C-alpha positions in Angstrom: -10.4 -19.5 26.4 -12.8 -18.7 23.3 -13.0 -14.9 22.3 -15.2 -12.6 24.3 -17.3 -9.6 23.2 -18.7 -6.7 24.9 -19.5 -3.0 23.9 -18.1 -0.1 25.9 -19.0 3.5 25.1 -20.4 2.2 21.7 -17.1 0.6 20.8 -16.9 -3.1 20.0 -14.4 -4.8 22.4 -13.2 -8.2 22.1 -10.9 -10.1 24.2 -9.1 -13.4 24.7 -6.8 -14.3 27.3 -3.2 -14.2 26.5 0.1 -14.1 28.5 1.2 -11.1 30.7 1.7 -8.4 30.2 -1.7 -7.4 28.7 -1.9 -5.8 25.1 -4.4 -3.4 24.2 -5.2 -2.4 20.5 -7.3 0.3 19.4 -8.0 -0.3 15.6 -9.6 2.0 13.1 -11.1 1.0 9.7 -9.1 3.7 7.9 -5.7 4.0 6.3 -3.9 5.3 3.3 -6.1 3.6 0.7 -9.0 6.0 2.1 -7.1 9.2 1.3 -7.0 11.0 -2.0 -3.7 12.3 -3.7 -4.4 15.7 -2.4 -4.7 14.4 1.3 -2.0 12.1 1.2 -0.6 11.6 4.6 -3.7 13.0 6.5 -4.2 9.8 8.5 -0.6 9.6 9.6 -0.7 13.4 10.6 -3.8 12.6 12.8 -2.1 9.8 14.4 0.9 11.9 15.3 -1.3 14.6 16.5 -3.3 12.2 18.9 0.0 10.6 20.2 1.6 13.9 20.6 -0.8 14.8 23.4 0.4 11.8 25.6 2.4 12.3 28.8 5.5 10.6 29.3 4.8 6.9 29.6 7.0 4.2 31.1 5.4 1.3 29.4 5.5 0.1 25.8 3.3 2.1 23.5 3.0 3.0 19.8 0.7 3.6 16.8 1.1 2.6 13.1 -1.0 3.6 10.0 -1.1 1.1 7.2 -2.8 0.7 3.9 -6.2 -0.3 5.4 -6.2 0.3 9.0 -4.7 2.5 11.7 -3.7 1.0 15.1 -3.0 2.6 18.6 -1.5 0.0 20.9 0.0 -0.5 24.3 1.5 -3.2 26.5 1.5 -2.9 30.4 -0.5 -3.2 33.5 -4.3 -2.9 33.0 -4.6 0.4 34.8 -1.8 1.9 32.4 -3.7 0.6 29.5 -6.9 2.2 30.7 -5.2 5.6 30.7 -3.6 5.0 27.4 -6.8 4.3 25.6 -8.7 7.0 27.3 -6.0 9.6 26.4 -5.8 8.5 22.8 -9.6 8.6 22.4 -9.7 12.2 24.2 -7.0 13.3 21.7 -8.8 11.9 18.6 -12.0 13.9 19.8 -10.2 17.2 20.3 -6.9 17.4 18.1 -4.3 19.8 18.6 -4.6 21.5 15.5 -2.0 24.1 16.6 0.9 21.3 16.1 0.3 20.6 12.6 3.2 22.6 11.3 5.5 20.9 13.8 4.2 17.5 13.4 4.5 18.1 9.4 8.1 18.4 10.0 8.5 15.4 12.4 6.8 13.2 9.7 8.7 14.5 7.0 12.0 13.7 9.0 10.4 10.3 9.9 10.2 9.5 6.3 8.3 6.1 6.9 6.1 4.2 4.5 3.1 2.2 4.9 4.8 -0.8 2.8 7.9 -2.0 1.3 8.7 0.5 -1.6 8.9 -2.3 -4.2 5.3 -3.5 -3.1 4.2 0.0 -3.3 5.2 0.4 -6.8 3.5 -2.7 -7.7 0.3 -1.4 -6.2 0.5 1.8 -8.1 0.8 0.2 -11.4 -2.1 -2.3 -10.6 -4.6 0.5 -9.2 -3.2 3.8 -10.4 -3.4 6.9 -7.9 -6.2 5.4 -5.8 -7.0 3.1 -3.0 -4.0 0.9 -2.3 -2.1 2.2 -5.3 -1.7 5.5 -3.1 0.9 3.6 -1.0 4.1 4.6 -2.6 3.5 8.2 -3.6 4.6 11.3 -1.2 1.6 13.5 -2.4 1.7 17.4 -1.9 3.7 17.2 1.4 2.5 17.0 5.0 2.9 20.9 5.2 0.2 21.3 2.5 -2.4 19.6 4.5 -5.0 22.2 5.3 -6.6 22.1 8.9 -9.9 21.5 7.4 -8.8 18.4 5.7 -7.5 17.1 9.1 -10.8 17.6 11.0 -12.8 16.2 8.2 -10.9 13.1 7.8 -11.0 12.6 11.7 -14.6 13.2 12.0 -15.2 10.8 9.3 -13.0 7.8 10.3 -12.0 8.2 13.9 -15.1 7.5 15.4 -16.6 4.8 17.9 -18.6 3.1 14.9 -15.3 2.6 13.0 -13.2 1.4 15.9 -12.6 -1.8 17.5 -10.6 -2.4 20.7 -8.9 -5.9 21.5 -7.5 -7.0 24.7 -5.5 -9.9 25.5 -7.4 -10.2 28.8 -10.7 -9.2 30.4 -11.7 -5.3 30.2 -9.8 -3.6 33.1 -12.0 -1.9 35.5 -12.6 1.9 34.5 -12.0 1.3 30.9 -13.3 4.3 28.7 -13.3 4.9 25.0 -14.7 8.5 24.5 -14.7 8.8 21.0 -17.0 11.1 18.9 -20.2 9.2 17.5 -20.0 8.1 13.9 -20.8 5.0 11.6 -18.7 2.2 10.5 -17.4 3.1 7.1 -18.0 1.2 3.9 -14.9 1.1 1.8 -15.5 1.2 -2.0 -13.6 -1.4 -3.9 -10.7 -0.1 -6.0 -10.6 -1.8 -9.4 -7.7 -3.0 -11.2 -6.5 -0.9 -14.1 -4.7 -4.0 -15.6 -6.7 -6.7 -17.6 -4.1 -8.5 -19.4 -2.0 -11.5 -18.0 1.5 -11.2 -16.5 3.6 -8.3 -17.1 7.0 -7.2 -16.1 7.9 -3.6 -15.2 11.3 -1.5 -15.0 10.7 0.9 -12.2 12.9 2.9 -9.4 12.8 0.1 -7.0 15.5 -1.3 -4.3 15.0 -4.9 -5.2 13.1 -7.4 -7.5 9.5 -8.0 -6.6 6.3 -9.8 -7.9 2.7 -9.4 -7.0 -0.2 -11.8 -7.4 -4.0 -11.1 -7.1 -6.2 -13.6 -5.5 -8.7 -14.3 -3.0 -8.2 -12.2 0.4 -8.4 -15.4 2.7 -7.0 -18.4 1.0 -4.7 -20.8 2.8 -3.9 -22.6 -0.5 -2.7 -19.3 -1.9 -0.8 -18.1 1.2 0.7 -21.7 1.3 1.9 -21.4 -2.2 3.8 -18.1 -1.6 5.3 -19.8 1.7 6.9 -22.5 -0.2 7.9 -20.2 -3.1 9.7 -18.0 -0.6 11.5 -21.1 0.9 12.5 -22.1 -2.5 13.9 -18.7 -3.5 16.0 -18.9 -0.3 17.4 -22.1 -1.3 18.4 -21.2 -4.8 19.0 -17.3 -4.9 20.6 -17.4 -1.5 22.1 -20.7 -0.4 22.9 -22.4 -3.9 23.7 -19.4 -6.1 25.0 -16.9 -3.5 22.9 -14.0 -5.3 20.6 -12.8 -2.6 20.5 -12.3 1.0 16.7 -11.2 1.7 13.4 -12.5 0.8 10.2 -11.3 2.3 6.4 -10.4 1.4 3.3 -9.0 2.8 -0.2 -8.4 1.4 -2.7 -5.5 0.7 -6.5 -5.8 0.1 -8.2 -3.9 -2.6 -11.7 -5.1 -1.3 -12.8 -7.4 1.2 -12.3 -10.4 -1.0 -9.6 -9.6 -3.1 -5.9 -9.2 -2.2 -2.5 -8.8 -3.6 0.2 -11.0 -2.2 4.0 -10.1 -2.6 7.3 -11.5 -2.7 10.5 -9.5 -2.8 14.2 -10.4 -3.2 17.2 -8.5 -3.0 20.3 -8.9 -5.4 23.9 -8.6 -5.7 24.9 -5.8 -8.0 24.7 -6.6 -11.6 22.5 -9.8 -10.9 19.1 -8.3 -10.6 18.1 -9.9 -14.0 19.4 -13.4 -13.0 17.5 -13.0 -9.7 14.4 -12.0 -11.4 14.5 -15.0 -13.7 15.0 -17.2 -10.9 11.9 -15.7 -9.0 9.6 -16.0 -12.2 10.9 -19.4 -13.0 10.6 -20.9 -9.8 7.1 -19.7 -9.5 6.3 -21.1 -12.9 7.8 -24.6 -11.7 5.6 -24.5 -8.6 2.5 -23.8 -10.9 3.2 -26.6 -13.1 4.4 -29.5 -10.9 3.4 -28.1 -7.4 5.3 -28.6 -4.2 6.5 -31.6 -2.8 4.4 -33.3 0.1 7.6 -32.8 2.4 7.5 -29.0 1.6 3.7 -28.9 2.6 4.3 -31.0 5.8 7.2 -28.4 6.9 4.9 -25.4 6.3 2.1 -27.1 8.2 4.3 -27.9 11.2 5.6 -24.2 11.2 2.1 -22.8 11.2 1.1 -25.1 14.0 4.2 -24.1 16.0 3.3 -20.4 15.7 -0.4 -20.5 16.5 0.3 -22.8 19.5 2.6 -20.0 21.0 0.5 -18.2 23.6 1.6 -14.9 22.1 -0.2 -15.7 18.9 -3.3 -14.4 20.6 -2.6 -10.8 19.8 -1.9 -11.2 16.3 -5.1 -13.3 15.7 -7.1 -10.6 17.6 -5.8 -8.1 15.2 -6.9 -10.3 12.3 -10.4 -10.7 13.7 -10.4 -6.9 14.2 -9.7 -6.2 10.4 -12.5 -8.6 9.5 -15.0 -6.8 11.8 -14.1 -3.3 10.4 -13.5 -4.1 6.8 -15.9 -7.1 6.1 -13.2 -9.3 5.1 -13.5 -13.2 5.6 -12.0 -14.4 8.8 -10.7 -18.0 9.5 -9.6 -19.1 13.1 -6.4 -20.4 13.6 -7.9 -24.2 13.8 -9.6 -23.4 10.5 -6.3 -22.3 8.9 -4.8 -25.6 10.3 -7.5 -27.7 8.9 -7.1 -25.9 5.4 -3.5 -26.1 5.4 -3.6 -29.9 6.5 -6.1 -30.7 3.6 -4.1 -29.0 0.8 -2.4 -31.3 -1.7 0.4 -30.4 -4.1 -2.1 -30.3 -6.8 -4.3 -27.8 -5.1 -1.1 -25.4 -4.4 -0.2 -25.7 -8.2 -3.5 -25.1 -9.3 -4.1 -22.0 -7.1 -0.7 -20.7 -8.1 -1.2 -21.2 -11.8 -4.3 -19.1 -11.5 -2.8 -16.1 -9.8 0.4 -16.4 -11.9 -2.0 -14.9 -14.8 -2.2 -11.8 -12.8 1.4 -11.6 -12.0 3.3 -8.1 -12.0 7.0 -8.4 -11.9 9.2 -5.3 -11.1 13.0 -4.8 -11.4 15.1 -1.9 -11.1 14.8 0.4 -14.0 18.1 -0.4 -15.9 17.3 -4.3 -16.0 15.7 -6.1 -18.8 14.1 -9.2 -18.8 13.1 -12.2 -21.1 10.3 -14.3 -19.5 7.8 -16.9 -20.6 4.3 -17.3 -19.2 2.5 -20.6 -18.5 1.6 -21.0 -22.0 5.2 -20.4 -23.4 4.3 -16.6 -24.7 6.7 -13.9 -23.9 5.7 -11.8 -20.8 5.4 -8.3 -22.1 6.8 -5.1 -20.5 4.1 -2.9 -18.8 3.8 0.4 -17.7 1.3 2.9 -16.2 -2.5 2.4 -17.5 -2.4 5.4 -19.9 -5.9 5.8 -21.4 -6.3 5.2 -25.1 -5.0 8.2 -27.3 -3.8 9.1 -30.7 -1.5 12.0 -30.9 -3.7 14.9 -31.7 -4.5 18.5 -30.6 -1.9 21.6 -30.5 1.8 20.5 -30.2 4.5 22.0 -28.3 8.1 21.3 -28.9 11.2 21.7 -26.4 12.7 25.2 -26.8 16.0 25.5 -29.2 18.1 25.6 -26.1 16.8 22.5 -24.7 17.0 20.6 -27.9 20.5 21.7 -28.0 21.6 20.5 -24.8 19.7 17.2 -24.7 19.2 14.5 -27.2 16.2 13.3 -25.3 14.5 16.6 -25.4 14.6 16.7 -29.2 12.0 13.6 -29.3 9.7 14.9 -26.6 6.3 16.5 -27.6 3.5 18.1 -25.4 0.1 17.8 -26.7 -3.1 20.0 -25.5 -6.1 18.2 -26.5 -9.8 19.1 -26.0 -10.0 17.0 -22.9 -6.6 16.5 -21.5 -2.7 17.0 -22.0 -0.2 14.3 -23.2 3.4 13.9 -23.4 5.3 11.8 -25.8 9.0 11.2 -24.7 10.7 8.7 -27.0 8.7 5.7 -26.9 6.7 6.5 -23.9 3.4 8.0 -24.2 1.5 9.5 -21.1 -1.9 11.1 -21.5 -4.0 12.5 -18.5 -7.7 13.7 -19.3 -8.8 16.8 -17.1 -11.4 14.7 -15.7 -9.0 12.1 -14.4 -6.4 14.7 -12.7 -5.8 14.0 -9.1 -3.5 16.5 -8.5 -1.5 19.7 -10.0 1.9 21.0 -8.6 2.2 24.5 -9.6 5.7 25.8 -9.6 7.7 28.7 -11.3 5.2 29.1 -13.9 4.9 25.4 -14.7 2.6 22.6 -13.9 2.9 18.8 -13.2 -0.3 17.2 -13.8 -1.0 13.8 -11.9 -3.4 11.3 -13.5 -5.7 8.7 -11.9 -4.2 6.1 -14.0 -0.5 6.8 -12.5 0.6 8.9 -15.3 2.1 12.3 -14.8 2.6 15.0 -17.6 5.1 17.8 -16.9 4.1 21.0 -18.4 7.3 22.6 -17.9 8.4 26.0 -19.0 11.9 25.5 -18.8 11.7 22.6 -21.4 8.7 23.3 -23.7 8.4 26.9 -25.6 5.2 29.0 -25.4 3.1 26.6 -23.1 1.0 29.5 -21.6 -2.1 28.1 -23.4 -1.4 24.7 -21.9 -1.2 26.2 -18.4 -4.4 28.3 -18.8 -6.2 25.1 -19.9 -5.2 23.2 -17.1 -5.7 25.9 -14.7 -9.2 26.4 -16.4 -10.3 22.9 -16.3 -8.9 21.4 -13.2 -10.5 21.9 -9.6 -8.5 24.6 -8.0 -8.7 22.3 -4.7 -6.3 20.0 -6.5 -3.7 22.4 -7.0 -1.0 22.8 -4.8 2.6 24.6 -4.4 5.8 22.8 -3.7 6.1 21.7 -0.2 8.6 23.6 2.0 10.2 20.5 3.0 11.0 19.3 -0.7 14.5 18.6 -1.2 
């Protein structure tokens, strides 16, 4: 049966017949990328506030917040789904703001993330503290979100125009979607802060990972990542016994561009070896391409997946994304056709192109020596610090700090006409006042977070006589971006 469309209470409703029990998914074109550093977590808080109003239910139901969309979904009898959808919409129309403090504590205890932590770090390095790059950050904390930020965000994004309901069956009798009025949102693209070719990063991550930037809907690119994951399983896990889990995901910076991820865990002490296997396996695929047997295997697997009657719900989710976010959409039949037409040369060419955008990340203590497709060394990258030469007034660590720490002896804090900078050994971090996204104010100190992903600690325990720096930060930064430490901070 083909996909059907209707409009109920101003909300687009799409349905296609799937197996019982019925699944209903209310999707909003809103996720973490629509927040700011100062309001990080507000979408998740809204989701929790809405779900907290539901009575005890005896059917499967839940909600998730991702980078690009938020979903409320349930499985059950049609009458149960009617009640669930109506209750969620009514709660979003009149959020129980008195529960903010309690739900902030619940969310802190939950400690969930919108993506794998390794993927989050890769996004933050590519995009800085904005859009998808917000994914790994905690922000000020759930208890630092004012009620006004909650109501403003809900009124902007959780509206009938910015929602799509999908059903694995015809709309049940009595279905209502009493959401507030509002338009479908247009999401501004988040530009990449990196312009050079492949880089590797040493960060606080749980495992090795790689991101590749390319077209948002590209069966050939997706096919290349599938073959890469299969080869990594064969080499890193089965042949060498260095790894257990290989997985991946994606995140879209705009309707036409996506980051595709693959991450690989490693036995302790073998991280550099596994990272080399990841990179060299990808290089080999980009040079020689997969075998026809590998492509045939992936085609058979995809055909088996889409022929499963339960696939209807997943396809409806993808279609809802395309409607809300303006992303290209291909039907399962179109994906099958494109995968069947892909040749080893097509996959190699697509992978070679995307490898020029590659970011590889390893745990902070690991060091790598990698070569790109042209045989040149892959450089060590970092945060995209704006161009800056040491200048302005210089502040050194106190005598006590220098006596206690060799690292402190080389640290220097600079106050310039337009920002603050830190030289810490070989690392340089510079945040212009115009690019500040948040300032943590604590015990006479400030931590300044910059759009590029840099942060500069203006620490009174480390640097002597920094009152002029604190005064400059307070004078130049919007007071709305300044926040105290979270009461839940460890």
